N, C-alpha and C positions, 0 to 999 in steps of 0.2 A: 219397769220402764213404762212410761206413759205414752199415750198415743201422740201427744204433742211432741215428745222427744223423738219418737220414731219419725214423725212427720218432718221435724227440723233436720234430722240426720239424712232423710231422703232428699230434702231440698238442698242440703249442703253437698251431698254426693252428686246430685243433678247439676248443681253449679260447677262443681269440680269437673265433672264429665264434660259439661258445656265448654269450660275453659280449655280442657285438654283437646276437645274436638275443634275448638277455634284455633288453638295453636297448631294442631295437625293440618287444618285447612290452610293456614298461613304458610306453613312449611311446604305444602303441596303447591301452592301458588308460586312461592319462590323457586321451587324445583322446576316448575313449568317454565318460568321466566328464564332460568338458567339454561334449560334445554333449548328454548328458542334462541337464546344468545349463542349457544354452542352450534346450533343448526346454521345460524347466520354466519358465524365465523367459519364453519366448515365450507359453506357456499363461497365465501370470500376467498378462502384458501384454494378451493377448486378452481375458481376463476383466475386467481393469481398463478396457479400452476399451469393452467391452459395458456395464459398470456406469456408466461415464461417459456413454455415449450414452443409457442409460435415465434417468439423472439429468437430462440435458438435456431429454429429452422430458417428464419430469415437471415440470420447471421451466417449460417452454413451456405445458403444460396449466394449471399454476397461474396463469401470467401471463394466459392467455386467460380463465380464470375470474375473476380479479381485474378485468380490463378489462371483462368482461361485467357484473360487479357495479357497477363505477364507472359504466358507461353506463346501467345501470338506475337508479342513484341520481341521476344528473344531473338528470332532470326533477323529481324530488322536491326537490332543492336549489333549483332554479329557482323552483318553486312556493312553497317555504318563504321564499325571498327576497321574492317578490312579496307573500306574506301579511304578512311583517314590514313591508314598505313601505306596504301598504294600512292595516295596523293603526296605523302611525305617522301616516299622513295622517288616519285616523279620529280618533285621539287629539287631533291638532292642531285638527281641525274641531270636535270636541266641546268642547275647551277654549275656542275662540273663541266657540262658541255659548253656553257658560256665562257667559263674560265679558259677552257682549252682553246676555244675560238679566239679569244682575246690574246692569249699567248702566241698562237700561231700567226695572227694578223700583225701583232707587234713585231714579229720576226720577219715579216714580209713573206710568209710562206705562200707558195703558189695556190691560187684558188681562193685566197682570202684577201678582200679588198682593204681591210684595216679600218673601214669607216663604221663598223658595227652593223651594217646591213646583213652580213652573213649570219650574225647571231640572231637577228630578228627573223630571218628566213628559217633558221633551225627551230626557234621557238614556235613559229607558226606551223611548221611541219609536225612538231610534237603535239600541238593543240589539236590539229586536225586528225591525228591518229589516235 
């Protein structure tokens, strides 16, 4: 083997090693870029999780507020229902009373004038009580 052949083999191996080293450096660069992208995505995910958790907490606070409002309104609704029921009963009784007065006045019953003023007096007495 001649010295020039050895020299050519050495240069060829050097070029091959340089090519391998260049390929290795390129892979390392791509790996670093991927790692950066992963870090960025992890940070985005962390922020998204934090925003999601904050939104859940806000929704829970809104739900508690709405439940408190509903609880506060419940007695009001109950009283409104009772008032409507009592008003209906009052209207029924007033109607019966007016009919009774009209029947009595049409028969000329004592104490009833027959001109409807007795009914108005009864209505006024009911309203004041």
